[in-house]
Every structure is written in C-alpha cells, then in structure tokens.
Steps between C-alpha positions, in 0.01 A plus 500: 500500500633840411550760768300821501798703394842423368852619560652407170837662435518703184766439239833638611657775291770383261864562576650809335621448147832619363502878501230527769572679826662242731326404819621668815691278740287373784546694822300263718766228511764442767787258444722319748482397863641814658301735277176328602593500870592868493174589327294311759691650792449847349124446507450461125182312408584168333233323297668157491842340475614226264774280645694231315408154619766361731649842578707455815764668713499720813418822315217337305352359822527842663310650207226235515459557874466873435240443229297272724512754783359766268243256356626546145392222259791283385483259206766234433544467124741345248793725415372515140195697615720766657729509198196551278431827683859619516852366460654759727709383796192401697662230719185295464281769657257733322255728681206697362459834672139592565379818325261575789502494878280230650278541805447245776137398525520447876603866538268641235168372635527643854598835350193500275268422791664768713424750224135399522497338157309199377779318316453408135767259377563321171657152509639356178560126486706366212475797264810447287493780243674816619277723291187365662647549847596855401149569373345368823739715705396804299134443588587430865661843515231680301216358709677580824534142624745445782736228377587245236608158631701267275672166561878473528492214251258385235417846373645772281815674616445865583769640274550816297249383239235453768564847640478649150173320423357625828570856384708543813218391730723237664702787644191643671326198652589255774616169353536197726658165418386179664671163519179303558176635358289272719668630814453855374129439447469360853690798640270744321190319626633508855561871449133564424498501119242329284672286235313508170608264223421619148443186294277345237397253771352781707149444627383859458556791265740760638228768496289295741785421740561694819837668445471748785736513794868398492547291183778307329430400139668178387558444128670221309630497146530320168309175456564383856310776678499487881623165636205292621648452847505878551125541457395339833713763676302784342190662647330539161546407135360736238488492122485755221214417260597479133254551215710498184664234287843542663523279806746694712611838633858611544595478868579871520155586362334268751701656781388847394134399501518361853706782647258762374203295620645507851526877477143523369369296791689727736316797346829652386412539131 
C-alpha cells in the first residue's frame, strides 16, 4: 500500500562539465584525529564522524572516548568510503561539521512551559531527502512552531543543502536530534504533549481531530511511512483526505497542512 505522501529524492544535478565553474571545496569536513578532537573541545558542532574500521592506538581511543562523551554519532566504515570523500591525510578519520547549532530537547521543553507556551513540535521519522527536510523546516519557522526533531540516524543529514532549501529557516528554529524516536515520543508524552501521527492509516480526518493544547506531530516518509510499532505510542492517528488521481502528497506539503491546522484550531489564523 502506498503511503499518503512520498519523500522521493529528485534527480541530482550533473557534475560540472569542462569549462564550467568548478565546485567550491567543501568547508564542512574535518580530517585527522587531532583536528577532530580540537574541533570538539572548541565546542564546534559535529554532525557525525566516519572512522576506519579497526582504527586503534592510544590517540584514536582518546578521540573515541571524547566523541562518546559529547554524544557525537560515530560510524565505523571501510577505508574506501573515507577515500571516496577525500584522499587528504585523514588518518582514517573524517568528520562532518554541522551547519547549525542543535538544541537539547530536555532543556527546550521546560523553557517553553516557563514562557507560558503550548509547545508545537514537528517530529520527522525517516525522511531521507535533504530538500524535503529543508522545506519542512521552512514551514516550521514560518508557522511559528517551536522545534523540529530529527533522528541521529536513518534520516537526511542537515547539511548546507538542507539549510539552503530551508531558505535559512534552520538558523532560526530549534532543532533537536534524538537517538531513539520511541524514547523521545515517550518523553514528550510524559512532558504533557499529545502525540499525533499523520498517516494514511489514521482513523479520522485531520480537520476533525482535536489538535489543541501541547502537540507533537509525527510524520514518516517515502513508501514506509511511520513504522507500525510507533503508532501504539501515539495519542491519535489522523489522515489527509485525497480526492484526485495522484495517490500521495509530498511530506513537506503534508507537514504544512497539519501545522497550519494546529494554528487554526488555536484561533491564531
């Protein structure tokens, strides 16, 4: 069964031809053990770190301990994968610097409640196309929602392309990363939020659902949608009725519809 929307990546632009303006070198990459350690100790946001499988030695272990302490995702990969990105003197270590500063959800929620707000959060589960994540972030900012929550793994990387697609919105909203989406959902429920899954399996149209009060909208992507074992954790499951021949909506469009419906029900439109 097809999902109600899709997150299908568009065709990537072709590489520059001879005579075209060459691409700028990437500025989001860090190479080498000491360079990565110094960046982390200086407080630089690191998206993730690729480490050659089997990398060993006292300095490498010191780096891995530092990364774990700062809860930075580390992925052990074949050396060929690192070489495919760059053949600089990387020492088997390649880090991707984050283009944004992340917020901690456990600090964000109390602050929102202290300000007297009813939190409105957007959770993305498995959205893999950076342009769709950027488009969702843009709506999150435009509608005045309080945060975008994305998984550390299994979703699109928030890189320069994502920031560009968001029209800079990712620099103006709180973005939180979570290691375990189920645990995040449970934490939000315990914090007083209503978790609303947006899915074709929803039992009620979104316009008939109660979206008042503190709300977190959960959206999946591509053909998989929201994992089935997530749905029992949610307080409600809503759907977007479709009346045309096309069987799906883009995930960013679906997100926009639901975010503005929350605002409408709060009498803010």
